[in-house]
C-alpha positions in Angstrom: 4.5 -8.8 46.3 4.2 -8.1 42.6 5.4 -4.8 41.1 1.9 -4.0 39.9 0.8 -4.2 43.6 3.7 -2.0 44.7 3.2 0.8 42.2 0.4 3.3 43.0 -2.7 3.0 40.8 -2.3 6.5 39.4 1.2 5.6 38.1 0.1 2.2 36.7 -2.6 4.1 34.7 -0.1 6.3 32.9 0.8 5.8 29.3 4.3 6.5 28.2 5.3 9.6 26.2 5.7 8.5 22.6 8.1 10.8 20.6 8.2 11.2 16.9 9.8 8.3 15.1 13.6 8.6 15.2 15.3 9.2 11.8 17.5 6.1 12.2 14.6 3.8 13.0 12.6 5.0 10.0 15.5 4.5 7.6 16.2 1.0 9.0 12.5 0.1 8.6 12.1 1.5 5.1 15.5 0.9 3.7 15.6 4.4 2.2 17.0 7.8 3.2 14.3 9.9 5.0 13.7 13.5 6.0 12.4 13.9 9.5 9.5 16.4 9.6 7.8 15.0 12.7 9.2 16.6 15.8 9.3 20.4 15.1 13.1 20.6 15.0 15.1 23.4 13.4 16.0 22.4 9.8 19.1 24.6 10.0 20.4 23.0 13.2 22.1 25.0 15.9 23.8 28.4 15.5 27.4 28.1 14.3 28.3 30.0 17.5 26.5 27.5 19.6 28.3 24.6 17.9 31.7 26.3 18.5 30.8 26.9 22.2 29.6 23.3 22.7 32.8 21.9 21.1 34.9 24.0 23.5 32.7 22.9 26.5 33.4 19.2 25.7 36.8 19.7 27.3 35.2 20.1 30.7 32.6 17.2 30.5 34.6 15.3 33.2 33.5 18.0 35.6 30.0 18.4 37.1 28.2 21.5 35.7 27.2 24.4 38.0 23.8 23.4 39.4 21.0 25.5 38.0 23.1 27.0 35.2 23.5 30.4 36.9 25.3 32.1 34.1 22.5 31.2 31.7 19.9 32.2 34.2 21.5 35.6 34.5 21.6 36.2 30.8 18.0 35.1 30.3 16.9 37.4 33.1 18.7 40.3 31.5 17.0 39.6 28.2 13.6 39.3 29.7 13.8 42.2 32.1 13.5 40.2 35.3 16.0 39.3 38.1 17.8 35.9 38.0 15.7 34.5 40.9 12.7 34.7 38.5 14.4 32.1 36.2 14.5 28.4 36.6 16.7 26.7 34.0 15.8 23.1 33.3 16.6 20.2 30.9 14.1 21.4 28.3 10.6 22.6 29.0 9.2 19.2 29.6 11.0 18.7 32.9 9.8 22.1 33.9 6.2 20.9 33.4 7.0 17.9 35.6 8.2 20.2 38.3 5.0 22.2 38.1 3.0 19.0 38.7 5.2 17.8 41.6 5.2 21.3 43.2 1.5 22.4 42.8 -0.5 19.2 42.2 -1.5 16.4 44.6 -4.3 13.8 45.0 -7.6 15.7 45.4 -6.5 18.6 43.2 -7.0 19.1 39.5 -5.5 20.8 36.5 -7.2 22.1 33.3 -6.1 22.2 29.7 -7.6 21.9 26.3 -8.3 18.8 24.2 -5.9 18.5 21.3 -3.1 20.0 23.3 0.4 19.0 24.4 0.5 15.3 25.3 2.7 15.9 28.4 0.1 17.9 30.3 -1.9 14.7 31.1 1.2 12.8 32.1 2.6 15.3 34.6 -0.9 15.9 36.1 -1.8 12.2 36.6 1.8 11.4 37.8 1.1 13.8 40.7 -2.1 11.9 41.5 -4.2 14.8 40.4 -7.2 14.9 38.0 -7.0 16.5 34.6 -10.0 18.3 33.1 -10.0 18.5 29.3 -12.0 21.4 27.7 -13.3 20.9 24.1 -11.5 22.9 21.5 -12.8 26.0 19.7 -11.7 26.1 16.1 -8.9 23.6 17.0 -7.6 26.0 19.7 -8.2 26.8 23.3 -11.7 27.8 24.4 -10.6 30.3 27.1 -14.2 30.8 28.3 -14.6 27.1 28.5 -11.5 26.8 30.6 -12.8 29.5 33.0 -16.0 27.6 33.4 -14.1 24.4 34.3 -12.3 26.0 37.3 -13.5 24.8 40.7 -12.2 25.1 44.3 -9.8 22.1 43.7 -8.2 23.6 40.6 -4.5 24.5 41.1 -3.0 24.7 37.5 -4.1 25.7 34.1 -1.9 24.6 31.2 -2.1 27.0 28.3 0.0 26.2 25.2 0.4 29.3 23.1 0.8 28.5 20.2 -0.9 25.2 20.8 0.9 21.9 20.0 -0.2 20.0 17.9 -2.8 22.3 16.2 -0.6 25.4 15.8 -3.4 27.8 17.0 -2.8 31.0 19.0 -4.7 33.3 21.3 -3.7 37.0 21.3 -2.2 39.0 24.2 -5.5 40.8 24.7 -7.4 37.6 24.9 -5.1 36.3 27.5 -5.2 39.6 29.4 -9.0 39.3 29.7 -8.8 35.6 30.6 -6.3 36.1 33.5 -8.4 38.9 34.9 -11.0 36.3 35.7 -8.8 33.5 37.0 -9.2 33.1 40.8 -6.3 33.5 43.1 -5.9 29.8 44.0 -5.0 28.9 40.4 -1.6 29.2 38.6 -1.6 29.7 34.9 1.2 27.9 33.1 1.8 29.8 29.8 3.8 27.4 27.6 5.5 29.4 24.9 7.8 26.7 23.4 7.2 28.3 19.9 7.6 31.9 21.2 9.9 33.3 18.5 7.9 31.8 15.6 4.7 33.2 16.9 6.1 36.6 17.7 7.5 37.0 14.2 4.3 35.8 12.5 2.1 38.0 14.8 4.2 41.1 13.8 3.7 40.2 10.1 0.0 39.6 10.6 -0.7 42.8 12.6 -1.7 41.2 16.0 -0.1 41.3 19.4 1.2 37.9 20.6 2.3 37.9 24.2 2.4 39.9 27.4 3.6 36.9 29.4 6.6 38.3 31.1 4.7 41.5 32.0 2.3 39.2 34.0 5.3 38.0 36.0 6.5 41.5 36.7 2.9 42.4 37.8 3.0 39.7 40.4 0.3 37.5 38.7 0.2 33.8 39.4 1.7 32.6 36.2 4.7 30.6 35.0 6.0 31.3 31.6 7.9 28.5 29.8 10.3 28.7 26.9 12.8 26.3 25.3 16.0 26.3 23.3 14.9 23.3 21.3 13.0 25.1 18.6 14.3 28.3 17.0 17.7 27.8 18.6 18.0 24.2 17.3 19.3 22.7 20.6 16.7 19.9 21.1 19.4 17.3 21.5 21.1 19.0 24.5 17.9 19.7 26.4 17.8 23.3 27.7 14.6 25.2 28.7 13.5 27.5 31.4 10.6 28.8 33.4 9.9 32.5 34.4 7.9 33.1 37.5 7.6 34.5 41.0 10.9 33.8 42.9 9.1 32.1 45.8 7.5 29.6 43.4 10.6 29.2 41.4 12.5 28.3 44.6 9.9 25.7 45.5 10.1 24.2 42.0 13.9 24.2 42.2 13.7 21.9 45.2 12.2 19.1 43.1 14.6 19.7 40.2 17.1 16.9 39.8 20.7 18.0 40.5 22.8 19.0 37.6 19.9 18.8 35.2 21.4 21.2 32.6 24.7 20.0 31.2 27.8 22.0 30.7 27.5 21.5 27.0 23.9 22.5 26.9 24.5 25.7 28.9 27.4 26.7 26.7 25.3 26.2 23.6 22.3 28.1 24.9 24.5 31.1 26.0 26.1 31.3 22.6 22.7 30.9 20.8 21.4 33.9 22.7 24.1 36.0 21.0 23.3 34.9 17.4 20.4 37.0 16.2 21.2 36.3 12.5 20.6 32.5 13.0 17.3 33.2 14.8 16.2 35.6 12.1 17.1 33.2 9.3 15.0 30.5 11.1 11.9 32.6 11.6 11.9 34.1 8.1 12.3 30.6 6.6 9.5 29.4 8.8 7.0 32.1 7.8 7.6 31.5 4.1 7.4 27.7 4.6 4.1 28.0 6.6 2.5 29.9 3.7 3.8 27.5 1.1 2.7 24.4 3.0 -0.7 25.7 3.9 -1.4 26.7 0.3 -0.1 23.3 -1.0 -2.1 21.3 1.5 -5.3 23.1 0.6 -4.7 22.5 -3.1 -4.6 18.7 -2.2 -8.0 19.0 -0.6 -7.1 18.4 3.0 -8.3 20.4 6.0 -5.6 22.7 7.2 -5.5 24.8 10.4 -3.5 28.1 10.0 -0.3 27.9 12.0 1.5 30.3 14.4 4.3 27.8 15.1 6.9 25.8 13.1 4.6 23.0 12.0 1.3 22.6 10.2 -1.6 20.5 11.5 -3.9 18.9 8.9 -6.7 16.4 9.0 -7.3 13.6 6.5 -10.3 11.7 8.1 -9.7 8.2 9.3 -6.9 7.2 6.9 -4.2 9.2 8.7 -2.2 6.2 9.9 -2.0 4.7 6.5 -1.0 8.0 4.9 1.7 8.5 7.6 3.2 5.1 6.9 3.0 5.6 3.1 4.8 9.0 3.5 7.5 7.2 5.5 8.0 4.8 2.6 8.3 7.8 0.4 11.1 9.2 2.5 9.2 11.7 4.7 8.5 11.2 8.4 5.5 13.2 9.8 3.7 12.9 13.1 0.4 10.9 13.3 -1.7 12.1 16.2 -3.7 9.1 17.2 -1.9 9.1 20.6 -3.0 12.7 21.1 -6.7 11.8 20.7 -6.8 12.9 17.0 -6.9 9.8 14.9 -7.5 11.6 11.7 -4.8 14.2 12.3 -1.2 14.6 11.1 1.4 17.2 11.9 4.3 18.2 9.6 7.3 20.3 10.6 8.1 23.3 8.4 11.5 22.6 6.8 13.7 24.1 4.2 12.1 25.0 0.9 13.2 21.8 -0.8 12.0 19.7 2.1 8.6 21.3 2.1 8.3 20.7 -1.7 9.4 17.0 -1.3 6.8 16.5 1.4 4.0 17.9 -0.7 5.1 15.9 -3.7 5.2 12.7 -1.6 1.8 13.5 -0.1 0.3 14.1 -3.6 1.5 10.7 -4.7 0.1 9.0 -1.6 -3.3 10.7 -1.9 -3.6 9.7 -5.5 -3.5 6.1 -4.4 -5.6 6.6 -1.2 -7.9 9.6 -1.8 -9.0 11.7 1.2 -12.5 10.5 2.3 
């Protein structure tokens, strides 16, 4: 029997997750030193406290970590105002999404999300044998009324990215309040807040209220809140994230979590990062200034920009996006083309340090002079 006859059809139909191009690969292909602005990483790297803690933890890497990272779960729970059994620590937020799919979805059920949203939602849904419903966007963001209209008796999960990746849009706390009041009891809303700290800071500056997500958990609503240490905390390489939800549901999800998913080094870094408010503040302040600078600069270049609430800027350049991305790479800047996300004309650039942002705009200006936006 051939493998393609052994593997279930819904798995054969899956496409792989394609990450942003690694820095080393881009430099080997171009022969020049590059700046990676494709994967929404922290340009400052981890907190010095986190680095010190991880270096210390290396002495114990011959030992298995504590399963479930209980010390980290306890600290997160304390910070969020919940009990530790509300917290599920995972190897980044992506494995947490996978656990949602394997716990709540099955053949015959469906999940709902928006077009132009996180590329992992279709993967985890279809890997569970379920159907994914995609709702058209509204101003490049979630159309919450459209999502409500898509719910049927077979819907089990709604994936809500807030802010949305890759478009950077956000819906307010009040908008989500009204939405959840109308979601039927047989549906769990997954509130993906990977860019939580960036959005919270920007919302405070812009005079709007960003999130009531943990309040929903405490109220007993059927929600799962997801966060990560990959963004503001700069720990993408050691893979630490977590979910917050009802203890009964978290317990079920923990049953499908692989053993020892969070490493000793990752837990140590995350714990230390939670104690370094200065590093977090430096990161979000730099991001807010960089967002304003990049959005203004991109508009001056004549491209369509969507205002961001995250640590990246989404812009559209019609159907020459792949060529522009490749040309930027040969100018030393790696950005994320979004054809694989169903946005062939879209590009996403991570907000970097001031000099990195300036270098990107200068490179894009040179590229567009050769290949004008149509």
